[in-house]
C-alpha positions in Angstrom: 95.2 111.6 107.0 95.9 111.2 103.1 99.7 112.2 104.8 99.9 109.4 106.7 97.9 106.5 104.3 101.2 107.9 101.6 103.6 106.9 103.9 102.6 104.1 105.3 102.4 103.4 101.2 105.4 104.2 101.2 106.8 102.0 104.3 104.9 98.7 102.6 107.7 97.9 100.2 110.2 95.3 102.0 113.7 97.5 100.6 112.6 100.6 101.8 112.4 99.3 105.0 115.5 97.1 105.2 116.9 100.3 103.6 116.0 102.4 106.9 117.1 100.2 109.0 120.5 100.3 107.1 120.5 103.9 108.1 119.7 103.5 111.6 123.4 102.3 112.2 125.2 104.7 110.0 125.0 107.0 106.5 125.5 105.0 103.3 125.7 105.6 99.5 124.4 103.6 96.7 127.0 102.0 96.0 127.1 100.3 100.2 123.7 99.8 100.3 123.6 98.0 96.9 125.9 95.2 98.4 124.4 94.3 101.5 121.1 94.3 100.2 122.2 92.5 97.5 120.1 94.6 94.5 121.2 96.8 92.0 122.3 100.6 92.2 119.7 101.7 90.2 117.0 100.1 92.0 118.5 101.4 95.6 118.4 104.7 93.5 114.8 104.2 93.0 113.4 103.4 96.4 116.6 106.2 97.9 114.3 108.6 95.4 111.0 107.6 97.1 112.6 108.1 100.6 114.1 111.6 100.6 110.9 112.6 98.6 108.7 111.9 101.4 111.8 113.5 103.3 112.3 109.8 105.0 116.1 110.2 104.3 118.5 113.0 104.1 121.5 113.3 101.4 124.8 114.8 101.7 127.5 115.0 99.0 130.8 114.3 100.1 133.6 114.5 97.6 132.4 112.0 94.9 130.1 110.5 97.1 126.5 111.3 98.0 125.6 109.2 101.9 122.1 109.3 102.5 121.3 109.3 106.5 118.1 109.2 108.1 115.7 112.3 108.8 114.9 111.2 112.5 112.0 113.9 112.6 110.0 113.0 109.8 110.3 108.9 110.9 109.5 109.7 114.8 106.3 111.6 113.7 105.7 108.4 111.8 106.2 106.2 114.6 103.8 108.2 116.9 101.2 108.3 114.4 101.4 104.7 113.8 101.1 104.5 118.2 98.0 106.7 117.9 96.2 103.9 115.9 98.1 100.7 117.6 94.7 98.2 119.1 97.2 95.4 120.0 98.0 96.6 123.6 101.6 96.9 123.4 101.5 100.5 124.1 99.9 99.7 127.2 101.9 96.7 128.8 99.3 94.4 128.4 101.0 92.1 126.3 105.0 91.5 125.7 106.6 93.2 123.3 107.6 90.2 121.3 104.1 88.7 121.1 102.5 92.1 119.8 105.8 92.1 116.9 104.2 88.5 115.8 100.5 89.4 115.2 
């Protein structure tokens, strides 16, 4: 249970969510993430360090650059955990997903 709480605490930071959303599309470097997010490279590196420690992202060196990508297995486990505690009815089809996301 504590592990899930720590994971949700990590994901409670908006910029980390934005990083995950960007990495869903393609692997990116710190520089590229800093440019699209409008924050410093140092800030991106700090967020990536936390995400990597939680195993939500992976890194791969390509020459001088390090590219970050999602660890989809860990992210899927996070989604499954959230689904188990969800009480809004969106999983049962009782309300539309669009409405559920606003609650």
